[in-house]
C-alpha positions as CSV (number, residue, x, y, z in Angstrom):
1,M,19.4,-21.9,16.1
2,E,16.1,-23.3,17.4
3,S,15.4,-26.4,15.2
4,G,12.4,-26.1,12.7
5,L,12.7,-22.2,12.5
6,P,13.6,-20.7,9.2
7,D,17.0,-18.7,8.8
8,Y,15.0,-15.8,6.8
9,Q,18.3,-15.0,5.3
10,A,16.9,-15.5,1.7
11,A,13.8,-13.4,2.9
12,I,16.4,-10.6,4.1
13,D,18.4,-10.6,0.9
14,D,15.3,-10.3,-1.4
15,A,14.1,-7.4,0.7
16,L,17.3,-5.7,0.5
17,Q,17.7,-6.2,-3.1
18,L,14.2,-5.0,-3.8
19,V,14.9,-1.8,-2.0
20,Y,18.3,-1.3,-3.6
21,S,16.7,-1.8,-6.8
22,Q,14.2,1.0,-6.2
23,H,16.9,3.0,-4.9
24,H,19.1,2.6,-7.9
25,R,15.8,3.4,-10.2
26,L,15.3,6.7,-8.2
27,I,19.0,7.7,-8.3
28,A,19.1,7.2,-12.1
29,Q,16.2,9.8,-12.4
30,L,17.7,12.1,-9.7
31,H,21.6,12.2,-10.2
32,P,22.8,8.9,-11.8
33,E,26.6,10.1,-11.3
34,S,26.1,9.8,-7.7
35,F,25.2,6.2,-7.7
36,R,27.7,3.8,-6.4
37,E,27.1,-0.1,-6.9
38,L,26.9,-1.9,-3.5
39,T,27.4,-5.6,-2.9
40,L,25.0,-7.9,-1.1
41,D,27.4,-8.1,1.8
42,E,27.5,-4.3,2.1
43,L,23.8,-4.1,1.9
44,R,23.5,-6.8,4.9
45,E,26.1,-4.5,6.8
46,G,24.0,-1.3,6.3
47,P,21.1,-0.1,8.7
48,L,18.4,-2.0,6.9
49,G,20.3,-5.1,6.7
50,R,21.4,-5.0,10.4
51,D,17.7,-4.4,11.5
52,L,16.4,-7.4,9.4
53,R,19.1,-9.6,11.0
54,R,18.2,-8.4,14.4
55,L,14.5,-9.0,13.8
56,A,15.2,-12.4,12.3
57,D,17.1,-13.2,15.5
58,L,14.1,-12.0,17.6
59,A,11.6,-14.1,15.5
60,R,13.6,-17.1,16.2
61,G,13.5,-16.3,19.9
62,Q,17.3,-15.9,20.0
63,V,17.4,-12.6,21.6
64,R,15.0,-10.3,23.4
65,E,14.8,-6.6,22.8
66,Q,12.8,-3.6,24.2
67,K,9.2,-3.6,22.6
68,D,9.6,0.1,21.5
69,L,12.7,-0.6,19.4
70,V,11.2,-3.8,17.7
71,L,8.1,-1.8,16.8
72,T,10.2,1.0,15.6
73,A,12.3,-1.2,13.5
74,I,9.3,-3.1,12.1
75,D,7.5,0.2,11.1
76,S,10.5,1.7,9.4
77,I,10.9,-1.5,7.4
78,L,7.2,-1.5,6.4
79,Q,7.5,2.4,5.7
80,I,10.6,1.7,3.3
81,L,8.6,-1.2,1.5
82,F,5.3,0.3,1.3
83,W,5.2,4.1,1.5
84,P,4.8,5.7,-2.0
85,A,6.9,8.8,-2.6
86,A,3.8,11.3,-3.1
87,A,1.5,9.5,-0.7
88,D,0.5,10.8,2.8
89,D,0.3,7.2,4.2
90,Y,0.8,3.7,3.3
91,T,-0.9,0.5,3.5
92,V,0.5,-3.0,4.0
93,P,-1.3,-5.4,2.0
94,R,-2.5,-8.5,4.0
95,T,-1.1,-10.9,1.6
96,F,2.3,-9.4,2.7
97,W,2.0,-11.1,5.9
98,D,1.8,-14.7,4.1
99,T,5.5,-13.9,2.7
100,E,8.5,-15.2,4.3
101,L,9.5,-11.7,5.3
102,G,5.9,-11.0,6.4
103,R,6.0,-13.7,8.7
104,M,9.4,-13.0,10.2
105,L,8.2,-9.5,11.0
106,A,5.0,-10.8,12.5
107,L,6.8,-13.3,14.6
108,A,9.3,-10.5,15.9
109,K,6.3,-8.3,16.8
110,Y,4.5,-11.1,18.6
111,R,7.7,-11.9,20.7
112,A,8.1,-8.3,21.6
113,Y,4.7,-8.3,23.5
114,D,3.7,-9.9,26.7
115,P,0.8,-12.0,26.4
116,T,-1.2,-9.9,28.8
117,E,-1.0,-6.9,26.3
118,L,-2.9,-9.0,23.6
119,V,-6.6,-9.5,23.2
120,S,-8.2,-11.9,20.7
121,I,-10.2,-10.4,17.7
122,G,-13.6,-11.8,19.2
123,N,-12.8,-10.3,22.4
124,A,-11.7,-7.0,20.9
125,A,-15.1,-6.9,19.0
126,Q,-16.9,-7.6,22.2
127,Q,-15.2,-5.2,24.3
128,L,-15.8,-2.3,21.7
129,G,-19.2,-3.3,20.6
130,V,-18.7,-3.7,17.2
131,T,-18.6,-6.6,14.5
132,R,-15.3,-8.7,13.8
133,P,-15.1,-7.0,10.3
134,T,-15.1,-3.5,11.9
135,I,-12.0,-4.8,14.0
136,Y,-10.3,-6.2,10.8
137,R,-11.0,-2.6,9.1
138,W,-9.5,-0.8,12.0
139,M,-6.5,-3.3,11.8
140,D,-5.9,-2.7,8.1
141,D,-6.0,1.3,8.7
142,R,-3.8,1.0,11.6
143,T,-6.4,2.2,14.1
144,L,-5.8,-0.8,16.0
145,S,-2.3,-2.6,16.3
146,Y,-2.2,-6.1,16.0
147,V,0.1,-9.1,15.9
148,K,-0.2,-12.5,14.5
149,D,1.0,-15.7,16.0
150,D,2.3,-17.6,13.1
151,M,2.9,-20.8,15.1
152,S,-0.9,-20.9,16.1
153,G,-2.2,-18.8,13.2
154,R,-4.2,-16.5,15.6
155,T,-4.1,-12.9,15.5
156,F,-4.3,-10.6,18.5
157,V,-5.0,-6.9,19.0
158,V,-2.8,-4.7,21.4
159,R,-5.0,-4.1,24.5
160,R,-3.7,-0.5,25.0
161,D,-5.3,0.4,21.6
162,I,-8.7,-1.2,22.7
163,D,-8.4,0.7,25.9
164,N,-7.7,4.2,24.2
165,L,-10.8,3.5,21.8
166,K,-12.9,2.9,24.7
167,R,-11.6,6.0,26.4
168,V,-12.3,8.2,23.3
169,A,-15.8,6.6,23.0
170,A,-16.5,7.3,26.7
171,E,-15.3,11.0,26.3
172,L,-17.3,11.5,23.0
173,A,-20.5,9.9,24.7
174,A,-20.0,12.2,27.6
175,Q,-19.7,15.3,25.4
176,G,-23.1,14.7,24.0
């Protein structure tokens, strides 16, 4: 393991136990007889546990993986953690990204991108002709994808999303 980078196992175990306790609470209301007790080792070996371990390896820079697979795994984990049952969508609180699990996911996401695919928040605001608070609002509502480099503390917007917004704005301007 790279020196100085966390193992993330405690954060992974906490997330697995949190999801498992929610599962148990729901099963208790749906069909209690169908509940089967699982050990922490069994949770670690399940799909969520494997995804979390893989993302931890990515965050530490021990492996590389196709960006789409990384983003899909991260989105799946965020949905499990933050999508309420009766809601149309979910929101990830900014404070989540300050937790060990949030930092792990952010670093895995950051490492999945090539630096040329990322733009600073100030540059994104300038390119789109909006203020920095608007960029942050669009990041919060997932209009713009972003990554945080936990090492430098800087946040970057994905260039593809900026280009898409500029294209949409140009089409709307052309229509009238």
